[in-house]
C-alpha positions in Angstrom: 0.0 0.0 0.0 2.9 2.3 0.7 4.1 1.9 -2.9 0.6 2.8 -4.3 0.5 5.9 -2.1 3.9 7.1 -3.2 3.0 6.5 -6.9 -0.2 8.6 -6.5 1.8 11.2 -4.7 4.4 11.6 -7.5 2.1 10.9 -10.5 1.1 14.5 -11.0 4.8 15.6 -11.0 5.7 12.9 -13.5 2.7 13.9 -15.8 3.8 17.5 -15.6 7.3 16.6 -16.7 6.0 14.5 -19.6 3.7 17.3 -20.7 6.6 19.8 -20.6 8.9 17.4 -22.6 6.2 16.8 -25.2 5.6 20.5 -25.6 9.3 21.2 -26.0 9.7 18.6 -28.6 6.7 19.8 -30.6 8.1 23.4 -30.5 11.4 22.0 -31.9 9.5 20.1 -34.6 7.7 23.3 -35.8 11.0 25.2 -35.9 12.7 22.6 -38.1 11.1 23.5 -41.4 13.7 24.2 -44.0 13.5 25.5 -47.5 13.3 22.8 -50.1 15.4 23.4 -53.3 13.5 23.9 -56.5 15.1 20.8 -58.1 13.7 18.6 -55.3 10.2 20.1 -55.8 10.3 19.6 -59.5 11.6 16.0 -59.1 8.7 15.3 -56.7 6.2 16.7 -59.1 7.6 14.6 -61.9 7.6 11.5 -59.7 3.9 12.2 -58.8 3.0 12.4 -62.5 4.8 9.2 -63.3 3.2 7.4 -60.4 -0.3 8.6 -61.5 0.3 7.4 -65.0 1.5 4.0 -63.8 -1.4 3.7 -61.5 -3.8 4.5 -64.3 -2.2 1.8 -66.5 -2.5 -0.8 -63.7 -6.1 0.2 -63.1 -6.8 -0.2 -66.8 -5.3 -3.6 -66.9 -7.3 -4.7 -63.9 -10.5 -3.4 -65.5 -9.7 -5.2 -68.7 -9.1 -8.5 -66.9 -12.4 -8.1 -65.1 -14.2 -7.4 -68.3 -12.7 -10.4 -70.0 -13.8 -12.6 -67.1 -17.3 -11.3 -67.4 -17.4 -11.9 -71.1 -16.1 -15.5 -70.6 -18.8 -16.1 -68.0 -21.5 -14.8 -70.3 -20.3 -16.9 -73.3 -20.4 -20.2 -71.3 
């Protein structure tokens, strides 16, 4: 019982320390924004366009396979 009483006694202090540490870390995270070079931004934009085109092709292939399966089922 002594242990539980001591835990209850110091729990509020520990929670305050945790809250202060979390607040400090979040403040550092906000301040860590750096300028991104233009080359990186353009490369990311190009990669996004490439990924969208590949995704569209894959989606088209999946739809084509599904359509062929439906046609085969109808013809049987």
